[in-house]
C-alpha positions as a printed Julia matrix, in Angstrom:
297×3 Matrix{Float64}:
   7.86  -18.94    1.82
   6.86  -16.31    3.79
   8.8   -15.46    6.7
   7.06  -16.69    9.9
   8.56  -13.56   11.93
   7.08  -11.54    9.09
   3.77  -12.86    9.2
   3.6   -12.61   12.91
   4.61   -8.82   12.54
   2.0    -8.24    9.91
  -0.87  -10.14   11.38
  -0.57   -9.0    15.33
   1.84   -6.29   15.32
   0.85   -2.43   16.55
   1.28    0.1    13.74
   0.78    0.52   10.21
   2.34    0.03    6.64
   4.12    3.03    5.07
   3.07    3.52    1.66
   6.43    4.31   -0.43
   5.42    3.08   -3.7
   4.7     6.37   -6.07
   5.66    5.11   -9.43
   6.1     6.68  -12.89
   2.95    8.95  -13.17
   2.56   10.05   -9.94
   6.14   10.73   -9.07
   6.55   14.17  -10.62
   3.43   15.1    -8.03
   5.14   13.34   -5.23
   8.53   15.26   -5.91
   6.13   18.44   -6.59
   4.82   18.34   -3.0
   8.02   17.91   -1.4
   9.24   20.84   -2.57
  11.29   19.65   -5.77
   9.69   21.25   -9.36
  10.24   19.74  -12.56
  12.88   21.79  -13.5
  15.24   20.18  -10.97
  15.53   17.0   -13.28
  16.01   16.46  -16.59
  15.1    13.14  -17.5
  13.65   10.13  -16.09
  16.96    8.47  -14.04
  17.37   11.67  -12.48
  13.87   12.24  -11.06
  13.87    8.58   -9.75
  17.44    9.32   -8.19
  15.62   12.31   -5.86
  12.37   10.34   -5.08
  15.15    7.4    -4.0
  16.95   10.37   -1.94
  13.4    11.1    -0.67
  12.34    7.85    0.13
  16.0     7.35    1.55
  15.28   10.17    3.96
  12.1     8.95    5.55
  13.41    5.4     5.78
  16.41    6.5     7.81
  14.72    8.96    9.83
  14.66    8.01   13.4
  11.03    8.49   13.41
  10.73    5.4    11.12
  11.38    2.14   12.5
   9.33   -1.16   13.42
   7.99    0.13   16.53
   5.17    2.0    14.9
   5.6     0.71   11.38
   4.7    -2.8    10.36
   5.29   -2.97    6.85
   6.26   -0.5     3.87
   5.39   -1.02    0.06
   8.3    -0.18   -2.37
   8.22    0.83   -6.08
  10.04   -1.58   -8.09
  13.13    0.86   -8.54
  13.15    1.19   -4.81
  13.57   -2.15   -4.28
  16.42   -2.69   -7.19
  18.12    0.15   -5.28
  20.33    0.25   -2.05
  20.05    1.95    1.25
  23.7     2.55    2.96
  24.95   -0.56    0.68
  22.32   -2.85    1.55
  19.06   -3.62   -0.78
  16.07   -1.47    0.23
  13.91   -4.31    1.34
  16.75   -6.19    3.29
  17.79   -3.07    5.08
  13.89   -2.48    5.97
  13.61   -5.83    7.78
  17.08   -6.42    9.04
  17.8    -3.09   10.33
  14.39   -1.59   11.21
  12.15   -4.83   11.96
   9.81   -3.33    8.82
   8.19   -5.98    6.81
   9.16   -5.12    2.72
   6.41   -5.37    0.2
   6.62   -4.42   -3.82
   4.16   -2.8    -6.12
   3.88   -4.91   -8.7
   0.69   -3.48  -11.13
   1.98   -1.45  -14.28
  -0.91    0.88  -14.17
  -4.66    0.89  -14.97
  -6.6    -0.13  -18.16
  -9.06    1.85  -19.59
 -12.26    2.44  -17.94
 -15.35   -0.11  -18.72
 -18.54   -0.22  -16.79
 -17.27    2.43  -14.4
 -14.22    0.69  -13.08
 -10.46    0.47  -14.59
  -8.95   -3.05  -14.05
  -4.9    -3.54  -14.31
  -3.19   -3.58  -17.54
  -1.58   -6.82  -18.27
   1.6    -7.63  -16.72
   3.26  -10.28  -18.44
   6.94   -9.89  -17.13
   5.04  -10.64  -13.42
   6.47  -13.91  -12.62
  10.26  -12.62  -13.27
   9.28   -9.4   -11.1
   8.21  -11.8    -8.0
  11.54  -14.14   -8.66
  13.38  -10.62   -8.24
  11.48  -10.02   -5.36
  11.77  -12.92   -3.52
  15.94  -12.85   -4.16
  15.62   -9.13   -2.59
  14.04  -10.54    0.52
  10.28   -9.11   -0.32
   7.45  -10.5     1.82
   4.49   -9.47   -0.23
   3.35   -7.28   -3.19
   0.52   -4.75   -3.66
  -1.55   -4.02   -6.98
  -4.49   -1.46   -7.45
  -7.45   -1.36   -9.59
 -10.39    1.42   -9.31
 -14.02    1.22   -8.91
 -15.6     4.66  -10.23
 -19.35    3.73   -9.96
 -21.47    0.9    -8.11
 -21.32   -1.1   -11.13
 -21.9    -4.75  -10.62
 -20.14   -6.23  -13.82
 -17.19   -3.94  -13.2
 -16.96   -4.56   -9.78
 -17.0    -8.42  -10.26
 -14.64   -7.89  -13.02
 -12.18   -6.01  -10.63
 -12.32   -8.44   -7.78
 -12.12  -11.49  -10.22
  -8.86  -10.17  -11.92
  -7.33   -9.28   -8.44
  -7.88  -12.7    -7.31
  -6.66  -14.19  -10.58
  -3.29  -12.4   -10.2
  -3.27  -13.14   -6.31
  -2.93  -16.68   -6.9
  -0.12  -16.29   -9.3
   1.45  -14.24   -6.83
   0.84  -16.98   -3.78
   2.6   -19.47   -6.11
   5.94  -17.83   -5.83
   5.38  -17.67   -1.78
   4.76  -13.88   -1.59
   1.48  -12.35    0.19
  -0.66  -10.61   -2.03
  -2.07   -6.89   -0.99
  -5.35   -6.85   -3.33
  -6.26   -3.25   -3.68
  -9.57   -2.55   -5.24
  -9.81    1.31   -4.6
 -13.05    2.75   -4.24
 -12.76    6.6    -5.72
 -13.95    8.64   -2.68
 -15.54   11.61   -4.51
 -18.28    9.24   -6.01
 -21.9     9.45   -5.27
 -22.61    5.99   -5.21
 -19.43    5.16   -2.83
 -22.08    3.26   -0.18
 -23.45    1.09   -2.83
 -20.08    0.15   -4.53
 -18.61   -0.83   -1.02
 -21.68   -3.05   -0.57
 -20.86   -4.89   -4.19
 -17.24   -4.81   -3.51
 -17.84   -6.7     0.14
 -19.92   -9.35   -1.51
 -17.33  -10.26   -4.36
 -14.14  -10.03   -2.33
 -16.06  -12.33   -0.11
 -17.1   -14.75   -2.56
 -13.64  -14.95   -3.8
 -12.08  -15.23    0.02
 -14.3   -18.12    0.17
 -12.86  -20.16   -2.63
  -9.39  -19.53   -1.39
  -7.4   -23.35   -0.31
  -6.6   -23.39    3.51
  -3.05  -22.38    2.82
  -3.71  -19.41    0.5
  -3.79  -16.22    2.58
  -3.91  -12.61    1.39
  -4.44   -9.21    2.77
  -6.93   -6.37    1.59
  -6.07   -2.94    1.02
  -9.56   -0.78    1.07
 -10.82    2.78    0.84
 -12.13    4.0     4.13
 -15.75    3.0     3.75
 -18.92    5.38    4.24
 -20.43    3.4     7.01
 -17.63    2.36    9.73
 -17.06   -1.48   10.08
 -18.23   -2.15    6.68
 -15.27   -4.35    6.37
 -15.25   -6.27    9.39
 -16.38   -9.32    8.08
 -13.32   -9.33    5.86
 -11.17   -8.77    8.73
 -12.54  -11.64   10.52
 -12.33  -13.56    7.54
  -9.63  -16.82    7.96
  -7.8   -16.22    4.53
  -7.07  -12.66    5.41
  -3.99  -11.73    7.25
  -4.89   -8.1     7.88
  -7.08   -5.37    5.85
  -5.34   -2.02    5.44
  -6.64    1.66    4.53
  -5.83    3.74    1.83
  -6.3     7.56    2.33
  -7.61    8.04   -1.19
  -7.41   11.52   -1.38
  -8.57   12.58    2.13
  -6.78   14.8     4.36
  -4.6    12.97    7.19
  -6.89   14.62    9.52
  -9.92   12.98    7.95
  -8.03    9.64    7.12
  -7.15    9.13   10.77
 -10.47   10.24   12.04
 -12.42    7.5     9.85
  -9.81    4.69   10.27
 -10.11    5.27   14.15
 -13.89    4.27   13.87
 -13.04    1.11   11.74
 -11.91   -1.84   14.06
  -9.16   -3.66   13.07
  -8.37   -1.82   10.28
  -4.98   -0.25   10.02
  -3.33    2.4     7.59
  -1.45    1.99    4.72
  -0.97    5.96    3.57
   1.02    7.13    0.88
   0.38   10.72    0.82
  -0.91   11.21    3.94
   1.85   10.2     5.73
   4.61   12.55    3.76
   2.33   15.56    3.95
   4.16   18.4     5.5
   7.68   16.98    4.36
   9.98   19.46    2.68
  13.26   18.85    0.65
  14.44   22.11    2.28
  13.6    21.06    6.03
  16.67   20.48    8.57
  17.03   17.16    9.29
  15.86   18.35   12.83
  12.55   19.85   11.32
  12.21   16.88    8.78
  12.66   14.38   11.74
   9.97   16.25   13.63
   7.52   16.53   10.97
   7.53   12.8    10.01
   7.64   11.88   13.6
   4.17   13.58   14.62
   2.95   12.6    11.22
   3.51    8.58   12.12
   2.34    9.02   15.39
  -1.21   10.16   14.58
  -1.14    7.71   12.03
  -0.08    5.2    14.48
  -2.9     6.22   16.95
  -5.53    5.93   14.38
  -4.65    2.3    13.32
  -4.25    1.2    16.94
  -7.34    3.18   18.1
  -9.84    0.41   17.01
């Protein structure tokens, strides 16, 4: 079952959740932004070695600790690897006081009704058992909403909560992430539909079933305040969704009780070619701006 110290860190700790969970499709892009081109590796194994080096460098930086970061989301291969001989999830909590989460989805199905549900996850139970054994606290899974389509949004939320219950049965806390694409014309309408569907599902949870939510920063500030205040929600975190770090921080600071869970916006400006001093200084400044925006509300 969930570690009570970790529950308290997530629910009341000051700071944000670092998203270090780029997987297969997004790894080359993450490495390019870090200054590592595709000719630097010859196969997937070498690619994942390089991304683990990047993540290890971030995690081992003096700037990265539980004072400003309450949790970190890991990709499966990161969970399975070590940092200085200690499993990554265990290292995060025991050495840094950062609560470890695991990305569990296997990508997106084709678009139907303006939305993309998650692909089937036939091996999810086995993955969750491994996560528990490696000290993981919770999980994250992502769907995508590309239009304010009531049927599509209802299907996305229904699937998220069905899988969420499966995750809860393993004693893990699911982060439910129905991402609304930031560029769509009917984003506000999609957010209103999403709010209603999530509320319906939260109201149906048992008293001992608590979840987290990861949502796109809304068009109208505090759209999701009712979810933040819901008794079944431990925390609502925001994804940057393609906004620059400055824009994401600005939007986040206007949403009371919401904290960041940024990926690309967290690593913006980091490069493999930087000295440790340059790298740590850039990461420290990035973490501080995201922390400030997360506690501003």
